[in-house]
N, C-alpha and C positions, 0 to 999 in steps of 0.2 A: 169392877171381873175382884172382891173385895171375899177371901174364904179361908180357909188353914196351903202353910204354905207346897202341900201337896199341886195340892190342883193350881199353884201358880205357877211351882215347875216345869205346870203341863203343858200350861196354856203359853208358857217360853216354850215349850221344846216344842209349841208347832206350831207358831208363827218362826222360830226358828226355820225349822224344817220347807214350812212355805213362802219363805224368804228367800233359801239356796234354791228351792225348787222356778222360782218367778226371776231369779236371772237368770238362769239356766234356757229356762224361752224365752224369755228376752232374749240369749246369747245364743240361738234353735233363731230367730226373729230373724238376728243379723248377718248370719251362716244367711237364711236363702233368699231374702235380702237383695242380699251383698254393698249391704252399708259397714262402707270404710276401709279404705284401701293400709290406712296400714293398725295392726291391731290395738292401737292404742282407747279408743274405745271400748271394743270387746274387757280390756283390761282392767276399762274401767270400775264395771261393777263393783259394788257392797253395799250391804245395807247395817245397822244404828236398829236394834232395840234397844226405844225410850221408854221410861221409866219414871216414879214420880213413886219414891219412898222403893218401896219393897214390888212392886203396883205397875207391869207393864200396863200402858197407857197408848204406845202407838210401836208403827213399826214405820222408818225409815231409807228408802230404797234410793242407790244413791249411786250414778256417773254422769260422764266427762256432758255440759251443759252442752257441747255439739250437737250433742245425736239429735236432742228435738229440732235445730235446726235442719241439721236431716227426714227426721220427718213430717216437717211441714212446707221443705223445697223451700229455707230462701238459705242466703248465705251468700259467699264469693260473690258477691256485683247484687242481689235480686235482693230487696228487702221485701217483707210481708206485705208492703202494702202498696209496691211494682210485682206483687206476683198477676191480679186481674187484667191487669198498662200489658204484661210480659205476654200471654200465653195470646193478647188482643193482635199482638203487634204481631207476634210469629205466626200468625194464625194470616197476615195481611201482608208479612212476605212470603211464604207459604203458596197464595192463592194468587196475590195478587202478582209482583215480584216488591212490593214497595223498600222502600231503602229504609227500612226501620230497627233500630236496634231491636235483638232479644237476646235474653243466659238461655240454653238452654240447661235448665233446670229443673228438676223436677221435682212435686213426693217422694219421698220409697217410706210406707207408709209399716214403721216395724215396732211405734209406739202405745202406742193405745190398745189394740186388741186386746193385746196378751195384759194389755194394767188392764183394760177393762176384768179381762174373762178370771185373772187371779184376785182382785177385789170382789169376786163375787161367791170363788170359789173360796174365801178367804171365810165371810161372812157364814153361808154353807158351816163351815167345818167348824169354825164359832157355832155357832145356830147351838147346833149339832149337838156338841160338846155339858152345853150349859141345858142344853132338854134332859138330857139321860144324868146332869148333875142334879136339876127338877127332878128330878122326876124319883132317883133315887134318895133323895132326901124325903122328899110325901112317901117313900115307901118302910126308910128307916123312919118315921113320925105316925107313919099306923101300925106299925108290930110292934114299936114300943108305948105305943097310948092302950094301943084297943087287943095287943096279943091277937092280929092279927098279920098272920103267913102269906104275903103275894110272891109268885111264883114271879120269874122270868124277869 
C-alpha cells in the first residue's frame, strides 16, 4: 500500500472505521443470540492497527477467548472431541431412556458469519479505493503526457 501520506492516512481511517463497525456488528450478534450472562465478553472487544514503519499491514480484532468456545458449543464440561458423542448420548437418553451422561450445551453461533461478511466487505472497500486511485493516476498521467482531458 505504498503511496503518499494522504493515501496512507485515508486507508488507516477506512480500516479504523471498518474495525469499529465490525465490533458493533459482533456486539449486536451477541445480544441477538443471547450470548453471555455477564457483559464481560461484550466489553472485551478491542482492535489494533498493525503497522510496518509507516504502512498499515493489518488489523487485529481482539476479544475474550472463551467467546470462541461459546461459538463452538464446547466448555463447561464438554470438550470439542466429545461434542459428537454428547449429541448421540442426548438422543439415546431422550429416545430410549438410556442412562448416559450428556451435557446440555449447544453451539451458539455468533462469530463466523459476521467475521466472514465483514472481511469480504473490507476487501470490497479497499478494492474500490485502489481502483479509484489507479484510475486517477492514469488520468493524471494521460493529461500531463498528452494534454488529454478526461471528464469523470
